[in-house]
C-alpha positions in Angstrom: 98.4 114.7 150.9 98.7 111.9 153.5 99.6 113.5 156.9 100.7 110.2 158.5 104.3 110.1 159.5 106.5 107.4 160.9 108.2 106.6 164.4 93.8 131.2 164.8 90.6 126.2 160.9 88.7 127.8 163.6 87.1 131.2 163.0 85.8 133.5 165.7 82.7 135.3 164.6 82.2 139.0 164.9 80.6 140.2 168.1 79.9 143.4 170.1 80.7 144.3 173.6 78.8 147.0 175.4 79.0 147.2 179.1 75.8 147.8 181.1 77.4 150.7 182.9 80.9 152.1 183.5 82.8 150.3 186.3 83.7 152.3 189.3 87.4 152.3 188.3 86.8 153.1 184.7 89.0 155.6 182.9 87.3 158.8 181.5 89.5 158.9 178.5 88.3 158.5 174.9 89.5 155.0 174.7 86.9 153.8 177.3 84.2 155.7 175.5 85.3 154.1 172.2 85.1 150.6 173.7 81.9 150.7 175.6 79.5 153.2 173.9 80.2 154.2 170.3 82.2 151.5 168.5 81.2 148.0 167.5 84.3 146.2 168.4 85.3 143.6 165.8 86.1 140.3 167.4 89.5 138.7 166.7 89.3 136.0 164.0 91.9 133.3 163.2 94.8 135.7 162.4 95.9 138.9 163.9 99.0 141.1 164.5 100.3 141.7 168.0 102.7 144.5 168.7 104.6 144.6 172.0 106.6 147.7 173.0 110.3 147.1 173.3 109.9 143.5 172.1 108.5 143.4 168.6 105.7 142.4 166.3 104.1 139.0 165.8 101.8 137.4 163.4 99.5 135.1 165.4 97.5 132.3 163.9 94.8 130.4 165.8 94.4 127.8 163.0 95.4 124.1 163.4 97.1 124.3 160.1 98.9 127.1 158.2 100.3 127.4 154.7 103.6 129.2 154.1 104.3 130.7 150.7 105.6 133.7 148.8 104.1 137.1 149.6 102.7 138.2 146.3 99.4 139.6 145.0 96.7 137.1 144.4 98.3 134.4 146.6 96.4 133.6 149.8 98.7 132.1 152.3 98.6 132.2 156.1 102.3 133.1 156.5 103.5 135.3 153.5 107.2 135.3 153.2 109.3 137.8 151.1 111.6 135.2 149.6 112.3 133.2 146.5 109.8 130.4 147.2 106.6 128.9 145.7 103.3 130.6 146.2 102.3 127.6 148.4 105.5 126.1 149.6 104.7 124.2 152.8 102.0 123.5 155.3 102.4 123.1 159.1 99.7 121.0 160.8 99.1 120.9 164.5 97.9 117.5 165.7 95.1 118.3 168.2 95.4 115.3 170.5 99.2 115.2 170.9 99.9 118.9 170.3 102.7 117.9 167.9 103.4 119.8 164.6 104.0 118.1 161.2 105.6 119.9 158.3 104.2 118.9 154.9 106.4 119.9 151.9 104.5 121.3 148.9 107.9 122.3 147.2 111.5 121.9 148.2 111.8 121.8 152.0 114.5 120.9 154.4 114.7 120.4 158.2 118.1 120.7 159.8 119.5 120.9 156.3 118.0 117.5 155.3 115.6 117.5 152.5 112.2 116.0 153.3 109.8 114.4 150.8 106.9 113.6 153.1 105.1 114.9 156.2 107.7 115.1 159.0 107.4 115.7 162.7 108.9 118.9 163.9 111.0 119.1 167.1 111.9 122.0 169.3 114.8 124.0 167.8 114.4 122.6 164.2 115.7 124.8 161.4 113.2 124.9 158.5 114.5 125.9 155.0 112.0 126.9 152.3 113.9 128.0 149.2 115.8 131.2 150.3 113.8 131.5 153.6 114.7 130.0 156.9 112.7 129.8 160.1 113.4 128.1 163.5 110.6 126.1 165.1 110.3 126.3 168.9 107.9 125.0 171.5 109.1 127.0 174.5 106.6 125.9 177.1 106.5 122.2 178.0 102.8 122.2 179.0 101.5 124.3 176.1 101.0 123.1 172.5 101.5 126.6 171.2 104.6 127.2 169.1 106.8 129.9 167.6 108.5 130.4 164.3 111.5 132.8 164.4 112.8 134.4 161.2 116.4 133.5 160.5 118.9 135.7 158.6 117.3 138.0 156.0 114.0 136.2 156.0 111.0 138.5 156.5 107.2 138.5 156.2 104.7 140.9 154.6 103.6 142.7 156.7 107.0 142.7 158.5 107.0 141.0 161.9 109.7 139.6 164.1 108.1 136.1 164.4 105.1 133.9 163.9 103.1 132.5 166.8 101.0 129.3 166.3 98.6 129.7 169.1 96.6 126.8 170.5 94.5 127.2 173.6 96.8 129.8 175.2 99.7 132.1 174.6 102.0 133.2 177.4 103.8 136.6 177.4 106.3 137.2 180.2 109.8 137.5 181.5 110.4 133.7 181.8 112.5 132.1 179.0 109.9 129.3 178.7 107.2 131.8 177.7 106.0 132.0 174.1 107.0 135.7 174.0 109.8 136.9 176.3 110.3 140.5 177.4 113.2 141.6 179.5 111.7 143.5 182.5 110.2 142.9 185.9 108.4 139.6 186.6 105.0 139.8 185.0 102.8 137.5 182.9 99.9 138.0 180.5 98.1 135.0 179.1 96.0 135.2 175.9 93.5 132.4 175.8 90.4 131.2 173.8 87.1 131.1 175.7 84.4 129.8 173.4 84.3 132.1 170.4 86.2 134.9 172.3 89.9 135.8 172.6 90.6 136.8 176.2 93.5 137.8 178.3 94.5 137.4 182.0 97.2 139.2 183.8 98.9 138.5 187.1 99.4 142.2 187.6 96.7 145.0 187.2 96.7 146.5 183.7 94.7 149.1 181.8 92.6 147.3 179.2 91.3 149.6 176.4 91.2 152.5 178.8 89.7 150.6 181.8 92.2 150.6 184.6 92.9 148.0 187.3 91.8 145.0 185.1 93.1 141.5 185.4 91.0 139.8 182.7 88.8 140.7 179.8 87.9 140.0 176.2 90.1 141.3 173.4 89.2 142.8 170.0 91.0 144.2 167.0 92.4 147.5 168.2 92.6 146.4 171.9 95.4 147.8 174.0 96.9 146.4 177.2 99.0 148.8 179.2 100.9 148.7 182.5 104.1 150.1 183.9 105.7 146.8 183.0 104.5 146.0 179.5 102.3 147.4 176.7 100.8 145.6 173.7 98.1 146.0 171.1 96.2 143.9 168.5 95.6 144.7 164.9 93.8 143.1 162.0 96.0 141.6 159.2 93.9 143.2 156.4 
């Protein structure tokens, strides 16, 4: 389909991480032992689940394009929706240079209750209707091309999450309303970012990363946990 309109595909390979020796401030709990000595940590690929205490769960995609469709056996879609829609209902494409998003209809699709027949540019706040499913598109941070899809009404995904994050180079979690994920608490910010073939995090406040305390940055894996007295989150595989 022509993606011209008028006016995480990127996969991270599996890797291992074994520290040369325990840092001076390392935790002695089993989580640190698991991370550094016994377990081959599976690197995060182009899709993962992120659970944030007292906030919710998110399906995160690192791909430049995602397909939305019905959640049913045998159908491979990036965003599986439990709704009366087609197996492959629509595609969202992120334009790398501009950071804009284009919605391509593969079945009946509407934006702001107006049916579209061709690839259409999405704007902050747009309501997307796919059959019986509705999602709201937002780009909360003016300097980041990452975007969020919020589920509207009874729309849900399988597995169930509270929203979908279309992550570009970075994803900001914090108490500011312009962050991609907002939590209501003390001022604090955690940034997830891609560094080569790794998914990493950086915090403006010391956190415990997989059992290692007083960390401000590090690589993330499936099963990774970030904890502090302000926020707690973990990553899981989608399979």
